[in-house]
Phi, psi and omega in degrees: 000140182293153178294153182299330182292341182293342179267010174056056185295155174087008181231154183271338178225128187233161186221136174205179186242141163068187184297319181291318177298321178295320179296320180293308181293331179296340179288335189234341183275155179276340181203147175246141173246118181260130182239119178216081191296320180237078023208358193302305187288335172294317177297321177297315179302314181295312184294313180294324177297335178265004175098009179270151171263131186248125177262114175288147182205137178301151181298133177158172184293338186286351183300319181295320178296317179297317180300319178297321182294325184260004178072036182245171172264134180265127173290151180242177176297154183306322184272359179259000181290155174225166176303329180278338181225080186270005187274124179205187175288355179291109180293329177295317178295324181290342178289339182238350181296150177304142179286128174244157183293317185226131182232123173273121188238090181279148170202154183283350187240273184300321181290318179297319178296315180298316181297318180294317179293323180298326182296339179273351182086001181285138174298138181230134178243138178264122181235151178210185180296329184292323190238013186303316181294319178297319178297315179300317179297317181296316179300319178295317180296329180279355178087012176281157175113002172272171176291339177274339179225064186287157178255132174253117179259123186245116169278119187294320184076173177249188183235137167284164180304333179275004177092353181284161183291134171244103176303145186222151184302313189295323181283327175296317179291321177297315177297321180296324178295322175294314181296328176299320178287345182254006188296342179260011181298149186299331181275354181071177180264143171292166177302318180298318179293319179296322178291322176296318179296326179299330178297324179292319181297333181263011181244097185291335183225093184297313178303318180295322179296317180293318179297326181272355180286167178304312183294319179297313180296323180300315179290317181298313181290339177273002177096012183241044178301329180299326178295319179292319179300318178294320185292329187267012176279086188292128171074019183272350188242140173256010182285135174239094181285119181247130181273113178231128179052041173082009183224133173277128170215172184294132180294000000 
């Protein structure tokens, strides 16, 4: 079992990485904020903003079966879309895809973390660069951020080929934008959260940093520059996607 100090006690807003970090902070925090800028939480922001309910699901073949069971549409890989089935993790595609009532949106990082946290009954909020300020305001309005009701902000990260966590620029900056909105919470920021926030202070052009990052370049060079363009629109959304009973909808 991890040491008690690993959950950053005594602070109102805390920060960690990936599925393991989410599990640790989920043991003690009153709410988790999951950040996966490229692309899960950006896609959730877009879909929920258009009136869809989003079901997080770990990456894998079972997503289609789950979608059939719950009467939803299953998103597919970006390169598997067709004119008849345009739903995928592509946030650009989701801005124009037909609105469906329920969308199963699998991903190996943010979606898997959200699904795991949801299973514990903990409230989970999806945040990205687009809605970070709105998420921060909502958390404050709900009374989160004291030492008795701490907030855990989770940068989802990416994956190396061996499956291990690869920390990434876009999620650190996305998490930092949420923490910036939480800097005045009564419990204060943990050292880890303050250090994440410091990255934002030293980044004069957040969209340029994300576009120039490994993840941004990977999508741009792969033909999905539109997804990055949608993701780096800082502060354009007031949507607060809240995970309740396994489904993200507007708080």
